[in-house]
Backbone as JSON, one array per atom type, in Angstrom:
{
  "sequence": "XXXXXXXXXXXXXXXXXXXXXXXXXXXXXXXXXXXXXXXXXXXXXXXXXXXXXXXXXXXXXXXXXXXXXXXXXXXXXXXXXXXXXXXXXXXXXXXXXXXXXXXXXXXXXXXXXXXXXXXXXXXXXXXXXXXXXXXXXXXXXXXXXXXXXXXXXXXXXXXXXXXXXXXXXXXXXX",
  "N": [[0.83, -1.23, 0.06], [1.15, 1.87, -1.29], [2.07, 4.5, 0.63], [2.54, 7.46, 0.12], [1.78, 9.63, -2.62], [3.93, 9.71, -5.4], [5.38, 12.33, -6.83], [7.26, 13.41, -8.48], [8.68, 14.78, -11.27], [9.55, 12.98, -13.03], [9.43, 10.71, -15.85], [10.33, 8.35, -16.57], [11.91, 5.43, -14.89], [14.83, 5.48, -15.13], [15.71, 8.01, -15.6], [14.52, 9.24, -13.19], [16.06, 7.34, -11.39], [18.9, 8.07, -11.75], [18.56, 10.95, -10.93], [18.1, 10.42, -8.47], [20.68, 9.27, -7.78], [22.36, 11.26, -8.24], [21.74, 12.8, -6.33], [22.4, 11.76, -4.22], [24.98, 11.3, -4.23], [25.69, 14.21, -4.03], [25.12, 14.72, -1.35], [26.27, 12.66, -0.03], [29.26, 13.55, -0.65], [29.03, 16.12, 0.21], [29.02, 15.81, 2.78], [31.26, 14.12, 3.44], [33.07, 16.55, 2.38], [34.21, 16.74, 0.32], [34.68, 15.99, -3.21], [33.32, 12.83, -4.02], [32.71, 11.94, -6.54], [32.37, 9.58, -9.15], [32.15, 7.09, -7.43], [30.67, 7.75, -5.38], [28.37, 7.79, -6.7], [28.01, 5.46, -7.82], [27.76, 3.75, -5.72], [25.06, 4.17, -4.74], [23.45, 2.82, -6.4], [24.21, 0.62, -6.34], [23.47, -0.22, -3.34], [20.8, 0.78, -3.3], [19.38, 0.41, -5.61], [17.84, -1.82, -6.06], [15.32, -1.93, -4.14], [14.56, 0.79, -4.79], [13.34, 0.04, -7.27], [11.44, -1.58, -6.39], [9.72, -0.02, -5.15], [8.93, 1.44, -7.02], [7.71, -0.24, -8.69], [5.62, -0.96, -6.95], [4.08, 1.51, -7.34], [3.28, 1.26, -9.79], [1.78, -0.85, -9.96], [-0.49, -0.15, -8.61], [-1.56, 1.8, -10.3], [-0.63, 4.24, -10.09], [1.61, 5.71, -11.09], [3.08, 5.42, -14.48], [5.83, 3.9, -15.97], [7.78, 3.6, -18.55], [9.9, 1.27, -18.76], [8.98, -0.76, -17.38], [7.02, -1.86, -19.08], [4.8, -3.53, -19.06], [1.77, -4.02, -19.71], [-0.26, -5.59, -18.54], [-0.11, -5.6, -16.05], [-0.13, -2.78, -14.94], [-2.15, -0.97, -12.99], [-3.44, -2.93, -12.07], [-3.86, -3.76, -9.17], [-6.43, -2.5, -6.97], [-8.0, -0.32, -4.93], [-11.16, 0.34, -3.59], [-13.85, 1.95, -2.61], [-14.23, 1.5, -0.02], [-12.14, 0.6, 1.07], [-11.41, -2.18, 0.36], [-9.22, -4.58, -1.11], [-8.35, -5.2, -4.25], [-7.75, -7.55, -6.86], [-7.78, -8.4, -10.41], [-10.7, -9.08, -10.31], [-10.74, -10.19, -7.78], [-10.92, -10.0, -4.59], [-8.56, -9.22, -1.94], [-6.9, -10.5, 0.79], [-6.11, -7.6, 3.39], [-4.7, -7.83, 5.19], [-2.77, -9.7, 4.19], [-1.63, -8.46, 1.93], [-0.51, -6.12, 3.14], [1.6, -7.63, 4.51], [3.09, -8.49, 2.46], [3.75, -6.55, 0.86], [5.16, -5.15, 2.8], [7.33, -6.72, 3.08], [8.48, -6.84, 0.57], [8.92, -4.34, 0.27], [11.16, -3.45, 2.0], [13.95, -2.04, 3.1], [16.47, -3.19, 3.78], [17.81, -5.98, 2.57], [15.53, -6.65, 0.71], [12.53, -8.89, -0.07], [12.43, -11.04, -2.8], [10.38, -13.14, -5.13], [11.28, -15.76, -4.87], [12.38, -16.01, -2.16], [9.78, -15.61, -0.9], [8.71, -18.08, -1.47], [10.75, -20.02, -0.09], [10.41, -19.44, 2.28], [8.4, -20.43, 3.23], [7.23, -22.01, 5.41], [7.69, -20.16, 7.85], [6.69, -18.22, 7.04], [3.87, -19.05, 7.52], [4.11, -19.36, 10.21], [4.16, -16.82, 11.33], [1.85, -16.47, 11.19], [0.27, -15.89, 8.94], [-1.64, -17.08, 6.2], [-0.32, -19.3, 3.89], [-1.55, -19.46, 1.1], [-2.88, -17.45, 0.66], [-1.13, -15.41, 0.48], [0.68, -16.73, -1.64], [-1.57, -16.16, -3.51], [-1.75, -13.34, -3.91], [1.0, -12.91, -4.42], [1.2, -13.72, -7.23], [-0.66, -12.26, -8.32], [0.43, -9.76, -7.92], [2.98, -9.78, -9.39], [6.01, -9.86, -8.96], [8.55, -10.82, -9.84], [8.54, -9.47, -12.22], [9.72, -6.7, -12.41], [12.19, -6.56, -12.02], [14.94, -5.03, -12.97], [18.09, -4.59, -14.09], [20.55, -2.17, -13.05], [22.73, -1.91, -14.53], [22.05, -2.33, -16.85], [21.33, 0.16, -17.77], [22.78, 2.38, -16.86], [25.86, 3.74, -17.36], [28.8, 3.63, -15.23], [29.91, 6.42, -15.22], [28.49, 9.78, -15.05], [27.96, 11.08, -16.97], [27.29, 9.79, -19.72], [24.81, 8.85, -19.25], [22.26, 9.75, -20.38], [22.67, 9.32, -23.16], [22.77, 6.64, -23.12], [20.3, 6.26, -22.34], [18.98, 7.2, -24.59], [19.62, 5.6, -26.47], [18.75, 2.94, -25.56], [15.88, 3.46, -25.32], [14.81, 4.99, -27.25], [14.25, 7.37, -27.24], [13.56, 11.12, -26.65], [16.36, 12.34, -24.43]],
  "CA": [[-0.04, 0.12, -0.07], [2.02, 2.94, -1.27], [1.73, 5.73, 1.75], [2.42, 8.73, -0.66], [1.52, 9.19, -4.2], [5.33, 10.4, -5.73], [4.89, 13.34, -7.49], [8.38, 13.74, -9.19], [8.58, 15.18, -12.87], [10.36, 12.04, -13.99], [8.47, 9.52, -16.39], [11.12, 7.11, -16.63], [12.87, 5.11, -14.06], [16.47, 5.91, -15.5], [15.85, 9.55, -15.04], [14.41, 9.48, -11.78], [17.06, 6.77, -10.6], [20.04, 9.16, -12.21], [18.56, 12.09, -9.9], [18.47, 9.92, -7.0], [22.04, 8.96, -7.48], [23.24, 12.36, -8.01], [21.43, 13.75, -4.9], [23.08, 10.72, -2.99], [26.51, 11.48, -4.31], [25.89, 15.05, -3.85], [24.9, 14.49, -0.07], [27.78, 12.09, 0.66], [30.36, 14.5, -1.1], [28.73, 17.34, 1.27], [29.44, 15.1, 4.16], [33.06, 14.27, 3.54], [33.98, 17.57, 2.21], [35.25, 16.5, -1.0], [33.74, 14.97, -4.53], [33.19, 11.55, -4.21], [32.52, 11.42, -7.79], [31.23, 8.25, -9.37], [32.15, 6.28, -6.57], [29.19, 7.79, -4.75], [27.04, 7.57, -7.51], [27.84, 3.72, -8.23], [27.38, 3.32, -4.55], [23.94, 4.25, -4.67], [22.72, 1.9, -7.28], [24.44, -0.58, -5.53], [22.85, -0.02, -2.35], [19.27, 1.45, -3.28], [18.29, 0.32, -6.76], [16.51, -2.82, -5.82], [14.42, -1.28, -3.37], [13.83, 1.72, -5.61], [12.49, -0.3, -8.09], [10.41, -2.16, -5.89], [9.04, 1.07, -4.68], [8.41, 2.12, -8.46], [6.69, -1.25, -9.16], [4.03, -0.76, -6.45], [3.37, 2.56, -7.93], [2.87, 0.77, -11.32], [0.81, -1.68, -9.78], [-1.38, 0.76, -8.1], [-1.64, 3.07, -11.4], [-0.01, 6.01, -9.48], [2.68, 5.99, -12.02], [3.47, 4.58, -15.39], [7.09, 3.98, -16.65], [8.18, 2.78, -19.85], [10.95, 0.26, -18.37], [8.31, -1.83, -16.96], [6.47, -2.44, -20.3], [4.03, -4.85, -18.67], [0.59, -3.23, -19.35], [-1.23, -6.32, -17.72], [0.35, -5.24, -14.28], [-0.48, -1.56, -14.79], [-3.3, -0.71, -12.38], [-3.89, -4.39, -11.54], [-4.43, -3.59, -7.58], [-7.14, -1.16, -7.01], [-8.9, -0.11, -3.7], [-12.44, 0.3, -3.76], [-14.09, 3.19, -1.52], [-14.51, 0.97, 1.12], [-10.85, 0.14, 1.63], [-10.83, -3.35, 0.28], [-8.38, -4.3, -2.02], [-8.93, -5.97, -5.45], [-6.86, -7.56, -8.1], [-8.34, -9.12, -11.47], [-11.64, -9.58, -9.85], [-10.73, -11.31, -6.47], [-10.64, -9.64, -3.08], [-7.22, -9.72, -1.33], [-6.8, -10.37, 2.37], [-5.38, -6.59, 3.37], [-3.42, -7.96, 5.98], [-1.37, -10.35, 3.52], [-1.15, -7.17, 1.08], [0.47, -5.4, 3.77], [2.57, -8.19, 4.74], [3.91, -8.89, 1.25], [4.41, -5.31, 0.41], [6.28, -4.79, 3.75], [8.8, -7.55, 3.13], [9.17, -6.51, -0.64], [9.62, -2.93, 0.26], [12.06, -3.38, 3.07], [15.45, -1.6, 2.77], [17.6, -4.34, 4.1], [17.61, -7.24, 1.92], [13.91, -7.15, 0.2], [12.11, -10.25, -0.45], [11.75, -11.49, -4.11], [9.87, -14.17, -4.93], [11.93, -16.84, -4.33], [12.54, -15.71, -0.76], [8.62, -16.11, -0.42], [8.52, -19.63, -1.31], [11.6, -20.46, 0.61], [10.02, -19.07, 3.68], [6.88, -20.62, 3.27], [6.9, -22.31, 6.95], [8.17, -19.26, 8.73], [5.01, -17.29, 6.94], [2.73, -19.62, 8.37], [4.72, -19.11, 11.89], [3.76, -15.6, 11.53], [0.41, -16.32, 11.2], [-0.26, -15.73, 7.32], [-2.2, -18.47, 5.07], [0.65, -18.96, 2.52], [-2.11, -19.49, 0.13], [-3.5, -16.25, 0.39], [0.52, -14.89, 0.1], [1.17, -17.01, -2.94], [-2.49, -15.6, -4.79], [-1.09, -12.09, -4.12], [2.34, -12.71, -5.11], [0.7, -13.92, -8.53], [-1.28, -10.76, -8.87], [1.51, -8.71, -7.69], [4.12, -10.01, -10.38], [7.17, -9.49, -8.31], [9.73, -10.81, -10.87], [8.55, -8.26, -13.72], [10.04, -5.41, -11.81], [13.44, -6.58, -12.07], [15.6, -3.99, -13.94], [19.63, -4.44, -13.59], [20.83, -0.86, -13.23], [24.26, -2.03, -15.53], [21.71, -2.22, -18.48], [20.81, 1.48, -18.21], [23.61, 3.27, -16.52], [27.22, 3.65, -17.56], [29.3, 4.44, -14.23], [30.13, 7.9, -15.52], [27.39, 9.99, -15.32], [27.51, 12.15, -18.49], [26.76, 8.79, -20.36], [23.3, 8.28, -18.69], [21.21, 10.33, -21.23], [22.75, 8.86, -24.45], [22.32, 5.31, -22.64], [18.86, 6.11, -22.07], [18.33, 7.61, -25.86], [20.15, 4.28, -27.3], [17.84, 2.02, -25.03], [14.64, 3.56, -25.51], [14.89, 5.68, -28.8], [13.25, 8.89, -26.87], [14.63, 12.06, -25.87], [16.52, 12.16, -22.83]],
  "C": [[0.89, 1.3, -0.1], [1.32, 4.21, -0.13], [1.49, 6.95, 1.01], [2.36, 8.64, -1.91], [2.95, 10.41, -4.8], [4.9, 11.25, -6.92], [6.1, 14.35, -8.06], [7.95, 13.91, -10.74], [9.22, 13.98, -13.7], [9.22, 11.25, -14.65], [9.59, 8.41, -16.67], [12.01, 6.96, -15.16], [14.23, 5.51, -14.26], [16.62, 7.02, -15.36], [15.82, 9.56, -13.72], [15.65, 8.42, -10.93], [18.5, 7.64, -10.99], [19.94, 10.29, -11.35], [18.72, 11.7, -8.76], [19.94, 9.64, -6.82], [22.76, 10.03, -7.47], [22.97, 13.08, -6.69], [22.34, 12.85, -3.55], [24.61, 11.18, -3.13], [26.62, 12.96, -3.87], [25.93, 15.39, -2.08], [26.1, 13.6, 0.75], [28.53, 12.73, 0.44], [30.34, 15.72, -0.1], [29.19, 16.87, 2.57], [30.59, 14.75, 4.26], [33.79, 15.39, 3.25], [34.64, 17.68, 1.29], [34.48, 15.57, -1.94], [34.29, 13.83, -4.33], [33.32, 11.07, -5.41], [31.69, 10.21, -8.02], [31.25, 7.35, -8.69], [30.78, 6.58, -5.68], [27.94, 7.63, -5.6], [26.88, 5.88, -7.92], [27.13, 2.97, -6.84], [25.86, 3.2, -4.19], [23.06, 3.19, -5.44], [22.79, 0.46, -6.87], [23.62, -0.81, -4.39], [21.56, 0.17, -2.34], [18.67, 1.0, -4.56], [17.28, -0.65, -6.78], [15.28, -2.34, -4.93], [13.55, -0.22, -4.13], [12.86, 1.18, -6.51], [11.58, -1.01, -7.8], [9.25, -1.06, -5.91], [8.08, 1.51, -6.09], [7.31, 0.96, -8.75], [5.29, -1.05, -8.52], [3.58, 0.44, -7.03], [2.69, 2.13, -9.15], [1.74, -0.05, -10.97], [-0.96, -1.08, -9.35], [-1.86, 1.64, -9.19], [-1.45, 4.56, -10.97], [0.81, 6.58, -10.63], [2.79, 4.98, -13.07], [5.06, 4.94, -15.99], [7.45, 3.12, -17.69], [9.2, 1.61, -19.77], [9.94, -0.76, -18.28], [7.75, -2.7, -18.15], [5.32, -3.92, -19.86], [2.5, -4.2, -18.59], [-0.22, -4.27, -18.52], [-0.97, -6.16, -16.47], [-0.2, -3.83, -13.86], [-1.86, -1.35, -14.2], [-3.97, -1.94, -12.09], [-4.49, -4.54, -10.34], [-5.22, -2.55, -7.61], [-7.85, -1.63, -5.7], [-10.02, 0.47, -4.02], [-12.56, 1.6, -2.6], [-14.44, 2.7, -0.35], [-13.45, 0.42, 1.73], [-10.48, -1.03, 1.28], [-10.17, -3.31, -1.22], [-8.44, -5.5, -3.23], [-7.72, -6.24, -6.41], [-7.49, -8.93, -9.12], [-9.61, -9.74, -10.91], [-11.84, -9.98, -8.84], [-10.57, -10.47, -5.47], [-9.69, -10.23, -2.56], [-7.57, -9.54, 0.0], [-5.74, -8.95, 2.47], [-4.43, -7.08, 4.31], [-2.28, -8.79, 5.62], [-1.2, -9.48, 2.54], [-0.06, -6.82, 1.85], [1.55, -6.18, 3.98], [3.8, -8.21, 3.48], [4.59, -7.68, 0.87], [5.54, -4.76, 1.69], [7.35, -5.77, 3.63], [9.38, -7.09, 1.84], [9.57, -5.15, -0.49], [10.88, -2.42, 1.44], [13.45, -2.9, 2.59], [16.65, -2.77, 2.96], [17.3, -5.74, 3.7], [15.82, -7.44, 1.76], [13.52, -8.44, -0.29], [11.89, -10.23, -1.73], [11.07, -12.74, -4.05], [9.93, -15.59, -4.56], [11.97, -16.78, -2.65], [11.12, -16.31, 0.09], [8.44, -17.37, -0.09], [9.23, -20.27, -0.46], [11.3, -20.31, 2.14], [8.85, -19.26, 3.82], [6.42, -20.91, 4.99], [6.9, -21.29, 7.89], [6.86, -18.24, 8.39], [3.97, -17.9, 7.55], [3.1, -19.44, 9.89], [4.21, -18.01, 12.17], [2.29, -15.31, 11.78], [-0.52, -16.14, 9.83], [-0.33, -16.78, 6.64], [-1.24, -18.09, 3.84], [-0.1, -19.35, 1.02], [-2.51, -18.27, -0.68], [-2.09, -15.22, -0.25], [0.48, -15.22, -1.43], [-0.24, -16.43, -4.16], [-2.03, -14.28, -5.14], [0.13, -12.0, -4.78], [2.1, -13.0, -6.59], [0.44, -12.61, -9.05], [-0.08, -9.34, -8.75], [2.89, -9.01, -8.83], [5.65, -9.67, -9.94], [8.64, -9.47, -9.25], [9.74, -10.12, -11.81], [9.21, -7.21, -13.43], [11.42, -5.39, -11.63], [14.45, -5.76, -13.17], [17.32, -4.2, -13.21], [20.05, -3.08, -14.1], [21.99, -0.99, -14.23], [23.4, -1.89, -16.72], [21.6, -0.68, -18.83], [21.72, 2.27, -17.86], [24.94, 2.83, -16.85], [27.82, 4.34, -15.98], [29.61, 6.05, -14.12], [28.89, 8.51, -15.93], [26.95, 10.81, -16.47], [27.08, 11.07, -19.52], [25.44, 8.1, -20.26], [22.17, 8.65, -19.88], [21.65, 9.81, -22.73], [22.5, 7.45, -24.32], [20.64, 4.91, -22.7], [18.08, 6.34, -23.53], [18.47, 6.06, -26.57], [19.18, 3.04, -26.77], [16.33, 1.97, -25.25], [13.99, 4.5, -26.83], [13.9, 6.96, -28.33], [14.3, 9.74, -26.66], [14.84, 12.12, -24.53], [16.49, 13.91, -22.28]]
}
């Protein structure tokens, strides 16, 4: 359940990620009182890219944002909340407690869960009081594996090459 609608002006995860990495570089350099350059830039991707993509995927699922990198129209807006606060996906109501659990594990900053993590932790999920079949049903609707984007496919470590890479990959203006 996304808590805040993201109102950033970026139409692309690539542009948005570049912006966040530059902010990280600026903040780390300011804190260190010297320019850390591409080292701080690359550090952001190594530490935060997966969680960043997970957050963007949730926005995509709830139709809060549309990103060309996902290119998964069957998932865009797939999860909806009705006026009574019930959560729906593909015409079936989902358990709000299960949805909250999956999103909490999927969006956590320290080692976010992927699909295989949920499968491997089936017993622990049951011990925590969640019905694994409900979790599995939501995982299928959630499409976790569809949001995997390797940052190395989009970014050269040198920042000046980012826009050219974006143009090359997506054939649009940068």
